[in-house]
C-alpha positions as CSV (number, residue, x, y, z in Angstrom):
1,M,-6.9,-25.1,-35.3
2,S,-10.2,-24.1,-36.8
3,L,-11.3,-20.5,-36.9
4,A,-14.3,-21.7,-34.4
5,T,-11.7,-23.1,-32.0
6,T,-9.4,-20.0,-32.4
7,V,-12.5,-17.8,-31.5
8,E,-13.3,-20.0,-28.5
9,V,-9.7,-19.8,-27.1
10,A,-9.7,-16.0,-27.6
11,A,-13.0,-15.8,-25.6
12,T,-11.6,-17.9,-22.6
13,E,-8.4,-15.8,-22.7
14,E,-10.4,-12.6,-22.6
15,V,-8.8,-10.3,-19.7
16,H,-10.7,-10.5,-16.5
17,S,-12.2,-7.4,-15.5
18,P,-12.4,-6.9,-11.6
19,A,-15.6,-5.8,-10.0
20,Y,-13.7,-2.7,-8.4
21,L,-10.3,-2.0,-7.2
22,V,-9.2,-1.8,-3.5
23,F,-6.0,0.4,-2.9
24,C,-4.3,-0.4,0.4
25,D,-1.3,1.4,2.1
26,V,1.0,-1.1,3.7
27,D,3.1,0.2,6.6
28,E,0.9,0.5,9.8
29,T,-2.2,-0.3,7.5
30,L,-1.7,-3.8,6.3
31,I,1.5,-4.7,8.3
32,S,2.2,-3.5,11.9
33,L,5.7,-2.0,11.4
34,K,7.3,0.3,9.1
35,S,8.8,-1.9,6.2
36,M,11.5,0.5,5.0
37,F,13.2,1.0,8.4
38,D,12.7,-2.6,9.5
39,F,14.2,-3.9,6.4
40,L,17.1,-1.4,6.4
41,R,18.2,-2.6,9.8
42,F,17.6,-6.2,9.1
43,Q,19.7,-6.4,5.9
44,L,22.5,-4.1,7.3
45,V,22.8,-6.4,10.5
46,R,22.6,-9.5,8.5
47,R,25.4,-8.7,6.3
48,H,27.6,-6.5,8.5
49,E,26.7,-7.5,12.1
50,A,27.8,-4.9,14.6
51,E,29.0,-2.4,12.1
52,G,25.7,-2.8,10.2
53,E,23.9,-1.8,13.5
54,K,25.8,1.3,13.6
55,R,25.2,2.2,10.1
56,Y,21.6,1.7,10.6
57,Q,21.4,3.9,13.6
58,R,23.4,6.6,11.7
59,I,21.1,6.5,8.7
60,A,17.8,6.1,10.7
61,G,18.8,8.9,13.0
62,E,19.6,11.4,10.0
63,L,16.1,10.4,8.4
64,R,14.3,11.0,11.7
65,R,16.2,14.3,12.3
66,Q,15.0,15.5,8.6
67,S,11.5,14.5,9.3
68,A,11.4,16.3,12.8
69,A,12.8,19.4,11.0
70,G,9.8,19.6,8.7
71,A,11.3,18.0,5.6
72,P,8.5,17.0,3.2
73,R,7.8,13.2,3.4
74,A,8.8,12.6,-0.3
75,E,12.2,14.2,0.4
76,V,12.9,11.9,3.2
77,N,11.7,9.1,1.2
78,R,14.3,10.1,-1.3
79,A,17.0,10.3,1.2
80,Y,16.3,6.8,2.4
81,Y,16.9,5.3,-1.0
82,R,20.2,7.3,-1.3
83,A,21.3,4.6,1.4
84,Y,21.1,2.0,-1.2
85,A,23.4,3.5,-3.8
86,G,25.6,0.8,-5.1
87,E,23.7,-2.0,-3.8
88,S,22.9,-5.1,-5.8
89,A,19.1,-5.1,-6.8
90,A,19.0,-8.8,-6.9
91,E,20.6,-9.3,-3.4
92,M,18.1,-6.9,-2.0
93,A,15.3,-8.9,-3.5
94,Q,16.6,-12.1,-2.0
95,L,17.0,-10.5,1.5
96,G,13.6,-9.1,1.3
97,R,12.3,-12.8,1.0
98,V,14.2,-13.8,4.1
99,W,13.2,-10.6,6.0
100,F,9.4,-11.5,5.1
101,A,9.8,-15.1,6.0
102,L,11.2,-14.3,9.3
103,G,8.8,-11.3,10.0
104,A,5.8,-12.9,8.9
105,A,6.3,-15.9,11.3
106,D,5.2,-13.2,14.0
107,P,1.5,-13.4,14.4
108,K,1.5,-9.6,14.9
109,F,3.3,-8.9,11.7
110,F,0.0,-8.5,9.6
111,I,-2.9,-6.4,10.9
112,A,-5.4,-9.2,11.0
113,S,-8.6,-7.0,10.4
114,T,-6.9,-5.4,7.2
115,V,-5.9,-8.9,5.9
116,A,-9.7,-10.1,6.7
117,E,-11.1,-7.0,4.9
118,L,-9.0,-7.5,1.9
119,A,-9.8,-11.2,1.6
120,R,-13.7,-10.2,1.6
121,H,-13.1,-7.8,-1.1
122,R,-11.3,-10.5,-3.2
123,A,-14.2,-12.8,-2.5
124,A,-16.5,-10.1,-3.9
125,G,-14.5,-10.0,-7.2
126,A,-12.3,-7.1,-6.3
127,E,-8.6,-6.9,-7.3
128,V,-6.2,-5.5,-4.4
129,V,-3.7,-3.0,-5.2
130,L,-1.0,-2.2,-2.7
131,V,0.1,1.4,-2.6
132,S,3.4,2.3,-0.7
133,G,6.5,4.5,-0.5
134,S,8.4,1.3,0.3
135,F,10.0,-0.8,-2.5
136,A,9.7,-4.2,-4.2
137,P,12.2,-6.2,-2.1
138,C,9.9,-5.6,0.8
139,L,6.5,-5.5,-0.9
140,D,6.6,-8.4,-3.4
141,P,6.3,-11.2,-0.8
142,I,3.7,-9.1,1.2
143,A,1.7,-8.7,-2.1
144,E,1.8,-12.4,-2.9
145,R,0.7,-13.4,0.8
146,V,-2.6,-11.3,0.5
147,G,-3.2,-11.9,-3.2
148,A,-2.7,-8.4,-4.2
149,V,-2.7,-8.1,-8.1
150,H,-1.0,-4.9,-8.5
151,L,1.7,-3.1,-6.6
152,L,2.2,0.7,-6.8
153,C,5.4,1.6,-5.0
154,T,8.5,3.5,-5.1
155,S,10.9,2.3,-7.6
156,P,14.5,3.3,-7.3
157,T,16.6,3.7,-10.2
158,V,18.7,0.4,-11.1
159,E,21.6,0.8,-13.6
160,N,23.7,-2.5,-14.5
161,G,21.9,-4.3,-11.6
162,V,22.6,-1.9,-8.9
163,Y,20.7,1.0,-7.4
164,T,22.0,4.3,-8.2
165,G,20.4,6.0,-5.0
166,E,18.0,8.1,-7.2
167,V,14.3,7.9,-7.3
168,P,12.2,9.0,-10.1
169,E,8.9,9.5,-8.3
170,P,8.3,8.6,-4.6
171,V,4.9,6.9,-3.9
172,I,4.3,9.2,-1.1
173,G,1.4,11.7,-0.6
174,E,0.7,13.3,-4.0
175,G,2.8,10.5,-5.5
176,K,0.0,8.0,-4.3
177,R,-2.6,10.2,-6.0
178,S,-0.9,10.1,-9.2
179,A,-0.2,6.4,-9.2
180,V,-3.9,5.6,-8.2
181,L,-5.2,7.9,-11.0
182,R,-2.9,6.1,-13.5
183,M,-4.4,2.7,-12.3
184,L,-7.8,3.8,-12.4
185,A,-7.3,5.2,-16.0
186,E,-6.0,1.5,-17.1
187,H,-9.5,0.5,-15.8
188,P,-12.1,2.7,-17.6
189,G,-14.9,0.3,-17.1
190,I,-14.6,0.7,-13.3
191,S,-16.0,3.7,-11.5
192,P,-13.8,5.3,-9.0
193,L,-16.9,5.7,-6.8
194,D,-17.1,1.9,-6.5
195,C,-13.6,1.6,-5.4
196,F,-12.2,1.4,-2.0
197,A,-8.8,2.9,-0.4
198,V,-7.4,2.0,2.9
199,G,-4.9,4.1,4.9
200,D,-3.6,5.1,8.4
201,H,-2.0,8.4,8.1
202,P,-2.9,12.0,6.6
203,S,-0.3,11.4,3.9
204,D,-2.7,8.6,2.5
205,F,-5.6,11.4,2.0
206,P,-4.5,12.0,-1.7
207,M,-5.1,8.4,-2.3
208,L,-8.4,8.2,-0.3
209,D,-9.6,11.3,-2.2
210,C,-9.5,9.2,-5.4
211,V,-12.2,6.8,-4.5
212,G,-15.8,6.6,-3.3
213,H,-15.2,4.3,-0.3
214,P,-12.2,5.6,1.9
215,R,-11.3,3.7,5.1
216,G,-9.2,4.2,8.0
217,V,-6.9,2.0,10.1
218,G,-5.6,2.9,13.5
219,D,-6.6,6.0,15.7
220,D,-5.2,8.9,14.1
221,P,-7.5,11.9,15.0
222,A,-6.7,13.6,11.6
223,V,-7.7,10.5,9.7
224,R,-11.0,10.1,11.7
225,E,-11.7,13.8,11.1
226,Y,-11.1,13.4,7.4
227,L,-13.4,10.5,7.2
228,D,-16.1,12.2,9.1
229,R,-16.0,15.1,6.6
230,R,-16.0,12.5,3.7
231,R,-19.1,10.8,5.4
232,E,-20.8,14.2,5.5
233,Q,-20.2,15.1,2.1
234,S,-21.3,11.8,0.8
235,A,-24.5,11.9,2.9
236,S,-25.3,15.1,1.0
237,A,-24.6,13.8,-2.4
238,H,-25.9,10.3,-1.9
239,P,-28.8,10.4,0.7
240,G,-29.0,7.1,2.7
241,R,-25.5,5.7,1.5
242,A,-22.5,6.0,3.7
243,L,-19.3,6.1,1.6
244,A,-16.9,6.9,4.2
245,C,-16.6,4.6,7.2
246,W,-14.0,4.1,10.0
247,S,-13.5,0.6,9.2
248,M,-10.9,-0.8,11.7
249,G,-8.9,0.3,14.6
250,R,-10.0,-0.5,18.0
251,D,-12.1,-3.5,16.9
252,E,-12.6,-5.2,13.5
253,H,-16.0,-3.8,12.7
254,S,-17.3,-0.7,10.7
255,E,-18.4,2.2,12.9
256,G,-20.9,4.7,11.7
257,C,-21.7,3.0,8.4
258,S,-25.4,3.1,7.2
259,G,-25.3,-0.6,6.3
260,N,-25.3,0.3,2.6
261,C,-21.7,0.2,1.9
262,A,-20.5,-1.9,-1.0
263,L,-19.0,-4.4,1.3
264,P,-20.0,-4.2,5.1
265,L,-17.3,-5.5,7.4
266,D,-19.7,-6.7,10.2
């Protein structure tokens, strides 16, 4: 191969730089259910039938009790993964594919407005990044379906092919901020102000804080209040440009946007 040919091949293999990044929460933002609980029940019942249902009710009940008692979401997340201690990571990955195939057959599995928004962003040259406290067995097939290039999720420790039950860093709350900031640092040519983030819950605020275009899904008053505050702040800093919008929820159109957002949804 000549030097000229080598240079030409290198140029064609140059790493693609996305126009911007879109960080998207998964549970009740992209899909209509809580993947961790739904998958836990699915895999336990599929493998252990009636006994699996009893185990699920016991584990889920304890997690809900911890949450109701005020335990931090990150600690509840850690407690969830302790239920997988000793389980085969490969078997969970296979079961995750089955869980997704069955679940996604339901038209209500995905939140259509979020899927449509991500598709519009991808068409505009963005890369989609899923950010979730859930784990790869649930999230890998979801990421593939919506064309997400990156996945930032909780990664339970695996030793000798099995889960230990431990979690180095839950991607919940501040864990989402840390994961998003690391991803942004890997793309120094992209301004965070040009990036989007989509969430449905106050635990997503640390992620939404990292970008110039926060988006809300659902009807949580705390999320709407947060976006209203961000809109006021952005209006002061960037007159005539609404960086924070209520993207979705009761319908599939933006509410309160000036029309100068990077990617209008209507």
